[in-house]
Phi, psi and omega in degrees: 000129175279132184253131183227137182244147165292141176281353180313317184285355186292141174256113181272114192259337178200160181259132172272111186289146173155160182227043180058048181267146179231127179268191190294339185261002175082008170291142186243137167244128177241159169290129175197169180242145170265120186256131169259110178295162179307324184297342184255001177279121181276120176247138182306326188293337184277351187295126179086351185245312181219149184265151162244158180287175178233053186231149172209155195203168165261120190281153171312146179108319179280337169253120187202183177140213184279119177286151173237155180269350182214146177082196179311137182297340178229140178294152167095343184267162179243031175286156187278147177243169176303327180285324183287321175298314181297331183283314179295324177269010180066025177274346169225160181304137182296142168201158176048037178065013186062031181291121186297338179270005179230326183285139178232359184281103185275164171304151176235167171082200194107162181186175180058240191211149165234136172240130177264129177250116170228175180252156181061177193248125173253091185300336179272007188298323182297305187298318175301312177295319177301311185295312181298321173299319173296319181301315182260009177072019178282151183303137184290166181253165175214171180307328181271345180260340175226124182230144169254127185239135187260126176269151182279175180291157188288179185107338174283149181296143181306132179094354181255354180293141176240244180231161186220193179283168171302127176289171176284158174291161180292129172290175178309319180297338179240021175312140175118333178297324175296317178300316180296320177295316179298310177314304184299319181285323178296317183270338170294314179297318184298321183278339183221064188299339182267359182279141173286128187250135177238134171255110177263104193258118174286156179295333180206181168271005169297136177313311182302323171286325178292325180287332175292319181293326178295316173303319177292320189287323181299308173307316183286325180288315181302322179295331179280003186095358177119169180150215200229145167241129187246132185227101183265040186215166181170195183189171176316143180291153182212150189309322187276011184292330187294331181290341184267334181319326179300339185298333184267033172232109175219140179304129169078015181236134175244131182252138176242132176225144186293138175283349180096170182244049179192159178303141181101186194248136175244165174238142029264006177297339180276350181301132177290346176274014179225161170270115179277118188251116179264193187231158179228169172242134180262134173252128180239137177298118178299327183276321185261335184084010183270135177302142181247310184195166177231129182222189183293153162261120191305334188257014178293151172281158174165159178146205186252133179289149178281338192233335187267130177290153173304122177280160182301332181287349176258014183301327179289349180240024179301334179294333178271321193254344183070231181257008179251155174297135178252140179228152000282173167270318181212176187210154172203183187314130182207337185294125175299336174290345176238036194281189187241148179287131187225128176253124177223115191255004187299318184267311190258005174079189185306145183068024177273088179263129180253155162255113189241144173224195190098165183292353170288346172278314184295328192287311170294327179306311185290320184295323174303309182305309180296324174301310182295339175295339173069025182275319176051060173305160179290332190203171172290326178295317176296323177297314186290323174301323175299308178305310183290345179263358185274128181265337184240004187275351185225144174273121182287128183267111188248000186233133178115171188225166175194182172089177181294135183056020183061031185283350178252150182234140166305145180205164177299136185085193181298138174213166184294339184273320180227012179060224177293334179128198182256163188296144171232093185073191176266003183288147176073024183230000000 
């Protein structure tokens, strides 16, 4: 059954300036809006009860033009692709200035398993991932390499969750979870195409349901010999969060959580048992299409946790964080103005390409990169010790601001806007 929603409930938060100009090389600037869907709206009443996504986008229809059968779906834009991300982050040999309309060398490798945890059901997930992979030349999927798993309703003791019925698709009030799911599986797979990928769908975005889905995801990854669990959702911190942190401990599993798309700290990004992933902005030369620089994304989450004490892997930055957990740990592409191509056909049907940003992009991207690095640490803590000890594994982001009133600045070393920085090759991960 095809599901269609009115776009009326969508919250438009800013305008992408531009007047349909085309430069000499054919790059295009269009009039468009950055949209925050209902699934990403943080409501005070949800704190400690329900999670929201960390995704925002330019919706289908704003991006159009001459279609292509391979590479970027439409000619002339400079939004990022799996190959351009691989080029920028040194996952593949640099070429053509990392122009997303030119580079085609995708990430390689990956192994064992990655599990994506999201809420509600995206019935088109398998077909959309197939189409996305073919469009960008990423290794194809099969029923053995990509599986959708339904978690049961919450309430079961941690570790006792098995499988349940298919969740309902997101209603208009939760529109955006489908884009989240499409984004997560497409970029985790693109970064680690040889890993077995699981999409674990919770019955709803209530934390009790998501906890059960995390438990199922953890068991799947552990049974595969290890890997990563990616969670691009969260909410405001609350006093009881520390009692739930143990759910992110499973032997041979490393957990990644989005730092959020607004000033301050969200949970589970604040948990000491996860790798907190913030966001950056990628600058591309409009005339040449070449990558120029990376700086902070001003809307990334980050800061000092209200309730989580400083973990031992942050002892070397105690002068910055004091006695509290600081986020993010690392960062990657997230600015929707420099966003990535995502295919999600659940709402608008075939050919529905979005330009997507938010720390929801950075999180599965980093989970895939760490998977393809093939270190397969025993825990998130072990992975974080490795990251904080790496001198060359991350590019230090030293330009830009973030936080409340833009009061935090990028600086040499760890900072509240980008943590240790963005990935540089597979080293130190």
